[in-house]
N, C-alpha and C positions, 0 to 999 in steps of 0.2 A: 792382511797377512800378520801372522803372529810374530811377536818379538822373540829373540833367542831365549829370554828368561821365561816367557809364558809357555814355551814348549815343554819345560820341565815342571814336574810336580813341585809344589811349594816346599816339600820336605826332601827334595832331590839332593843327593850328595854333590852332584856337579854344580847345582845352583849355589849351594853353600860355599863351595870352593871358589866359584866365580865371584860371589859377593865379597869374600875375604880378599881375593886378589885385587878386585876393583877398589876396595876400600884402602888397601895398602898402596895401590897406584895413586889414588887421590891424596893420600898422606904424603907420598914422596913428591908429588907435584906442588903441594901446599907448603910443606916444610922445606923452604929454600936454604935456610941456615940452621941445620940441626944443632949446631953448637950452642944456639940460644937456649936449648933445652937442658944444657948441663947444669947440674946443681939445683934444678927446679924439682922440688919433691912431687912425687906422684900423688894425686888425690886419694887413690886407693892403693893399698898394698897388695901386690900381685903374688906373692910368695917370697917375699924378701927374707923370711926366716929360713927358707930352704936354700936360697941362693946367697950370693955375696951381698954385703950391705950396700955396695955401690949400685945395685940394680934398682934401688928405690928412686932414682932420678929419672926424669922423662927421657933424657938422652940414651940411657942404657935400655929403656923400654923401646925406644925408637929402633935401636940397633937390633934388639931381640926380635921385634915384629918383622923387620926386613929379613933377618936370617931365617925365620920360620917360613916366610913367604918363599924364599929361595928353595928351601927344602920341599915345600909343598909342590912348587912348580916343577922342580927337577925330579922329584920322587926318589931321590937318592938318600939313603940312610947308610952311613958307614957300617960295614959288616960287623966290626967289633962292637959297636954300640948295640946293634940288633941282637947279637948273641948275649951280651951282658944283660940287656933288658929282658930278654926271653927267660933267662935263668932266674932272675929275680921275680918276674911275674909268675912263672910256673910254681915257685914255692908259695907265694901268697894267694894265688888263685887256683890252687890245686882242686878243691871241690867244684869250682865252676867249670874247669876244663873237662870234667867227667860228664857234663850235661849234654843235652842235645846240641848238635852243631848249629842248628838254626837259631836256637836261643842264644848261643854264644855269639853268633854273627850279629843278631839284633842288639845285644848288649854293647858290643864294640861300635856298631854303627851309631847307636844313640849317644855313646860317649864321644865319638868323633863329631857328631852334629853339635853337641854341647861345647866342645873345645873350639870348633870353628866359629860358632856364634859368639863366644866369649872373646876370642881374638879379634873378631870384626868390631865388636863394641869397644874394645880397648883401643884399637887403632882409630876409631872415630873419635873417641874421647881425647886421645893424644892430639889429633888434628885440631879439635876445637880448642884445647888448651893452648896450642901453639898460636892459633889465631887470636886468642885473648892476649897472649904475651906481646905479639907484634901490633896489637891494636886494630885488627881488622874485624869489622862487624860481620856476624854470621848471616 
């Protein structure tokens, strides 16, 4: 009998979302004291220039990854955020919006895969860093 993951194509969006959710669940199970991550600088800068300076510590990254997981699992995006993002995107992606809908769909799908893979890697990295902090061997 095939496992649940083997039923999906390797490039399946459902599989990418499941991997991310599973990695975040592992992170939550491993990181028992998230406050140990406070003031620990992240090895890689994730976009601290675009966000607040405080986002560069592992604790803030931990909270961000959990919040993203909640949004992914609930599928709820506040309507105001959606409208604001659409207006900004329509201005910058104007020429792209005039293209074939299938091309536009593939563009967004590949972007979503990229984001989900990056978030999965970041949560794995954060979990490994926490294990190093508490002295647990991988």
